[in-house]
N, C-alpha and C positions, 0 to 999 in steps of 0.2 A: 426825737422820741415818737412823735406822731407819725413821721414818715416811716419809721420802722414798723409801726402797727398797721399802716396802710399798705405796705409792700405786698404781703401775702394776698390781700383782697384785690389789689390792682392786677396781680397776675391771674386772678380768677374772675375778672370782670366778664359780664355777659350782656348781650343785647337781646331784648325781647322781640320775638317775631311772632306775629299772630295776635289773636284777641282772646285767647282762652282764660287769661287772668284778669280781664277787665272786671270792675273798674279800677282796681288797685294798680295794675301794671298794664301799660299800653304798648302797642307796637312802636318800636323806635326808642323806648326807654333803655338806658344803660344802667346796669346794676353792679355794685361791688359785692363780692361773695366772700364770706368768712369761712375759710376751709376748716377751721377748728371750732366752729360754733357749737357742735354737738359733743365734742370731747368724748367723755366716757359714756354719755347717755345716748340712746337712740332717739331719732325724731319721733314725735307722737302726733296724734290727731290734731289738726289745726296748724301745725308748723309749715312754714314755707321752706322749700328745698330746691336746690339745683342738683340734678342727677343726670347720669348717663341714661339715655333713652334705651330701654330694653329691646326696642325694635330695631335700633341702629346705634350701637355704642359710641359711634363717632359724634353723635349729636347730643347736645345738652338740652334738658327741658327744665323749665321753672314751673313748679306746681305746688299744690297744697296737699299735705298728707291727710287722706280721708280716714285711714286706720292702719293698724299694724296687725298682721296675721299671727297666728300662734307660732309659725316658723320664723317670725321676725321680719318677714318681707313687708314692704310698704305698698299700700294702695294709694295712688296719686290721681288727682284730677284738677281741672281748672276751676276758677271762681265763677266765671261767666255761666249763667244758667244753661246755655246750649252745650257746655262742656262738663256739667256736673256729673254726668254718668260715664265719663270716658275712662274710668279706671280699668274696666274690662278690656277696652281697646288698647290701652297702654300696656297692660300686664303688670304683674307684681315686680317690684323693684327691690333688689338686694340692698341692704344698708351700706354695703361696701361700695355701691355705685353712687352714693350721695357724695357730691363734690363739696357741698357746704350750704350755708344759709345766706340768701340775699339780705343785706342789711342797709344798703344805701342806694337810692336812685339818684344818680348824679347828673344825668343828661336826659332830656333837655333841661337847661337851667331853670326854666319856669316850673318844672316838676320836681326840683330838688327836694328830697325828703328822706329822713330815716324811716326804715321799714320795720313795722312790728308784724306780729302774726295776725293782727286784726284785718278784717276784710275791707275796711274803709280807706 
């Protein structure tokens, strides 16, 4: 039963590269991503998302939703103060480009943790 629940997340696991999501996520962290986390609702301000980067759709980014525009597109940025204003540089993200929500940091073992949308 648990294995069946983990299978979709395992296929969507991602590695964190860079420092934009510190202190919550650090370079080298590996995350499981729930592809069905948002179901029928759109992500909203404060949510963590994994999405295709609008600058290069082959690349995935892990960011926090800053807000949702009237057209439904998302403004994303990192948690680190140096990345707090990167939404303009990233550009608006279509909800369809959201892969899912990171919910578990499983590697490295000493950083194992369930992830909430809180910044700590």
